[in-house]
N, C-alpha and C positions, 0 to 999 in steps of 0.2 A: 379426538378429541378432548382439549384443554379444557383445562373448568375456562378459564378466560373467554372462548371460541364459545365455545357451551352461553355463557354468561351473553356473549354479542349474540348470536342466535336469539335467544329470546326477544332480548331489547326489541331484536327489529323483525322479530314477531308479533310484538306486540304493538310496536310501532305504525304495523302497515296495520291493523284492527282498532288505533287510537280512534277511529269516526266511531266507531260502531260499540266504543263506552259507555257503561251505562253508569260511571263509580264518579261523583263528585267531591273529590278534596274539599272540604266546604271550611274550616279556621284550622288553626296548629299552635301549638304555645313551646316555648322553649323550659329546658327543665335542667337543676342540676342533676347528679349523679348521688345523691349521698341521702338516703334510707329508699325506701318501699314504697306504696305504689301512693299507701296514705298519708307520709309520714314528708313524705320528697319535698324540695322544693321547687320552685320557682321563675326560673331566672328575668321574663320579661311577662308582659298581659299580654292576654292573644294577638294575637296574630302581629307580634312586633319585634321584628327584628332582634339582635344580639352583635357583639364587638366581641370575639375572642381573641385573649392575647400568649393561649398557650396551649396542650396540648391536650389537656381532661376530657374523661367525660363527661360527652352531654348526651339529654336525649329530647329525643322529638318528639312529641303527642300529637297526632296528626287525627282529626272526623271523616271518618266518608260515608258520604251515603252511596243505596245502592239505585238510582231512579228507573230501574231496569221494566218490564211486569212479567219476567217469564225468568229469566236467567243470573242460579251466583255465584255470583263471581271468588272467584278464588283470589288476594291480592300476596304475591310472591316477593316483590322488594320493592326498595324505595333507590329514588333516580336524582344524580344531580349534576346543576350544570355552571357555564360561569358567562355567560354571554346570550344576544337575546336575540337571534339571526333574524333573517328577514321569513324563512323557513314556522321559524317554530320556535319557542324558550329554550327545549331541549331536545332538536335537533341531534347539538354534540354532547347530548348526556354518557352520562358513564352511570353502572348501578351497581350500586354499595354491594363489600364483600370485601372476604377476604385478599381480593389480591392486593400484592403489596406496591403495584402502583398507584394506587388506588390515593385523591385526598385526604378521603374517607375509609376505615373500615370500623364494621359489627363491632362490639368490644363487648365484654360481661358490666353487669352491671350489679349495684348493691343488693344483698335483699330479696325485697320480694321482685325484683323482675327474672326471673328465669326466661329461662326459655320456653314459649308453649303458656307460660302461664298464663290466665285471661284478663284481663283488664276490664277496670269499675265502671260507671259515669260517676265519675269521682264527686267531692261536694264543690272543684272548680272547676267544671264540667264548662264542655266547650258548647263554644252557638250549632245549630245543627240547621240546613237552609228547610226542608220541609218540616212542616207543624207536624204531621201526620207519622210519619214515619214514628217504629218506636225503637226499642233501643238492643240491640247486641253484643254481648259479650267479647272486644278486640284480644287478641295476644299484644306481645312482646316477639321484636325478634332481633336477638343479641347472636356474639360472635360463635355460635357452635351452628347456627340455623341456616340451612343452605337456600336457596330463593328458586334451586333447581327442582325440589320434587314439589309434587302434588303435592302428596302429608303433611310437606314444613307449609305451604301455606295458610295462609286469614281465610276465613270464607268469612262473603259479606251475602246473607242470604235479598233477593226485592221487600222492597220495602221495610226496608231494617238500613240506621243507624250506627257505624259501632268506633270505637277509641281506639288506636294503637300506637306502641310507645319503641322506634325507637334507638336504641343504645349503637351511640357512637362514636367512633376518637376519632379527631384531629392528625392523618401522619406528615411527616417527615418532605408529604411532596404537595401541599397546601401551600396556594400561594397569599403571601402576603399583600397589604393593601387591597383583597378581593374579594367580591363578592359571590354569596356560592346560592344558588338556588335551589331546597326542595321536592321530590312533587312522587308519592306515591308510580307506581310502574306502569303501572294499568287502568291508572285515570284518565279521563279524556283533562285536556287546555281547554282554555277560551279563542272561538278563533274572530276575529284574525288573534291573534298573541297579545296579551298580555300581559303585564305585571299585576293581577289585582292577589285581594284578601285571599286566596288560595294555590299560593305559590309560597311555603315558607321559603327564609334566606335567612340570612347572616350574612355578617362581612370578618375576615381576619383582621389583626392590627397591622397598617402600614412595618411597622420591625416586628414580625413573630415569633420570637429564637427559639434558635434550634435548643431546646435543653434535656429537658424529661422525658424521659421513656416509655419504662413503668412504672408499681408497683404492685408487691404480691403479698400476699398475709393470707402466712399456709397454715397448718395442724402439723406440731410435729411432736408426738404421745401429747406428755401434757402440758406441748408450750407451743409459744405461736412464733414461726419461722419468721422474719421482716424480713427485704430484698424490695431496695430500685435501683434506680439505673436514672446516667442522665447522659447525652449526648453532649453536652459543652456546658460551660456554667461560667456568668457576668455577677460579679462582687455578690456571692454567695456564702454568707457566713454561719450557717448552718440550718439542718435539720432536723424538724422536731415531730416526733412519734404522738399522738394523743389516741385514747381510748373509752368507748362508746357502750353501754349496752343501750341506747337507742336509737340511737344516732342524730339526740340531741344535743344531752348534757357530760362535754369530755371533759378527758384528765388525761393529765398528762405522765408521759409513759418514758420514753427517754429524746435525748437527744443526738447528732449526729452531727462533729462541725464537716461545713463544707470542707470544696477546696478555691474558693473565690475567685478570679479565674483561670480555666482551662478550656483547654479547646480540641481533647481527648473522651471519648466516653472515660466514666465513670461510673466504679456497683458500689452499692452499700449493702449493710446487713443489720439486722440488731436483734432480740433475742428478748420474745414478754416472756421470765418464768413463771410469774403469775396471773395467767388469764382468766381471764372469766368461765363461768361456765355457758353454754349453749352459745344463742345466734348478739356475735360482740359487732361493732366498727374499729375499726381502725383510722385514723384520717392522718396523710403528710402532709403537714405545712415546710412547705423555705422561707429563710426570713435575708436581708438583702444588711450589709453592713449598718445601716441608716436602720434599720428598723422593717423597717416595709416587712407584711409578708401576703407568705399567697400559697393558697390551699389547691394542693397538686391532685389526689387520688384523693378518693374515697375506697375503702373496700370493705367488703361486710364477711365474715368466716361464723364455722358454726363445730363448736369442740365440744364435746361427752364426754368429759373430764372421768378419769378412770374410778373409782372409789377406791378407799385405800382398803388391803388385804386386810383382813379380820381376822384371829390366828386362837384357840382356843385351845385347850388338855384339858379335859375331864373325868373322873372325877379326880381333883386332887387336891392331896393322896390316896390315890390308887392301893387296889390291894389282889384285882382281878385281874382287869383288861385294862386297856389305856386308848382313849379316844383322842383322835383329831377333826378338831374345828377347819376347813379353811373357806373364807367366806369373802368373794371380791376379786378372787382370785384370775385374773386371763389368759395364765396360761397354760399349757394341757399334763404336764406334768410337776414331780415335787420330788427328793428326794431325802428319805427322812433317816435321822443314829439316831442310835440311846448312848449317851458313854456314861461310865462309870463318873465320878467323879479324881480317878487319879488318871483318866483317859485315858483308857480300856473299851474298843467296841464294844458294845452289845448286841447289835441290830441294826440288820442296814437294810429297809428299802425303797421302794418307790410307791407314790402315795400322787392319786389327783386331787380335785378340787370339791368342795362341804362335806360330807364327815366319814368318819372310817377308824374301823377296830386295824389298834399295827396288828401284826401278821405272827405275835413271837408265842413259841411254839412250847416257853416255860417263864413264867416269872422270872424277870431279878430277885435277887437278894434282899432284903428289907435293906435302906436304904438313900440318897441322896442320888437321884440321875439324873441329866439334860439333853435334852433332845431336842436336834440343829434342822429346821428347817430351810434348805436349802429353789433355790424354783427364779424363773426370769423375773426378775425385781425383785427376790423377794428374799430372806439371810432373817431368820428368825431361830432363836433359844429359847428353849423354856426350863423350867425349873419343873422334877420331880420329884415328890418321892414316895416311895411302894414302901409300903408297912406290913 
């Protein structure tokens, strides 16, 4: 059975037990995908729908309560629908997954929203329904998480409320000028079906341009490789890349000329050769010819810059033995060769990192010599005076 059929079976299973569910989705809020749990900004107030005009990643924060007396519930996923039928708002619902036929799929978050990361009750908390309930940490749902396995579902204990955050992205299958409704998959619906505050929603713009596809920022040695692509472009002057250490204060990195008007897929790439050490954020912004700009995506990367290799030869001048110290070397082997001033090879051996003594059978005659060290990303010449 393929993934799509499994998801359908799971939905039918939950639909059959919907009346026995004790999970209640109480409030929700749309959020930008521009930082971690503490720094990401909200797009609207509590229980306020938004309108989307592009394919940027967004996050939906949902509060859910378990009103049962004995059963802990496992939350598996998020479902969406576009119509209110006579039987129920979500009778024709789809489950968000990685299915390429969906209008929405899970996406990767920026910074802190990692898969299975706990969600806390943040300062701009949502409203709870039952005042006697206490908070239990929730979780994030993003791209690599499967809604099928129990081990990957988020638990909600009896008499507790929790906040869940879903990191999702509209696809080319999303319908323009349409309202989409969202509900935790195994939360109970009101009866008769009504659009009350516990059903999250958004509306797509009347004209939703099929343009931006993806933006990736990935470490590559001591650089950051930036790649993005579009399906089509209208009135597109250029793209700009900005960088930030805190997802708040942005610094211009580079720009790339756009295609203007294009109906074919286009790919772009840039390299940041002077990245920041540790976690940093990259933001892709698109500019129209009239100066109108739109932030398309923000991505977080974690880069541990390689420290510079430090090479020392001691003592120098030397009379008895030659010691070589190589620190911060990330390779495995180093070729060491000692040459006289006339270019004659005196000694050759293979070294590792750290401090070692050259394995000379006898010390060369007094004079000036050159020790050449060659390794992965390493090429150093050291002058040695032998007494």
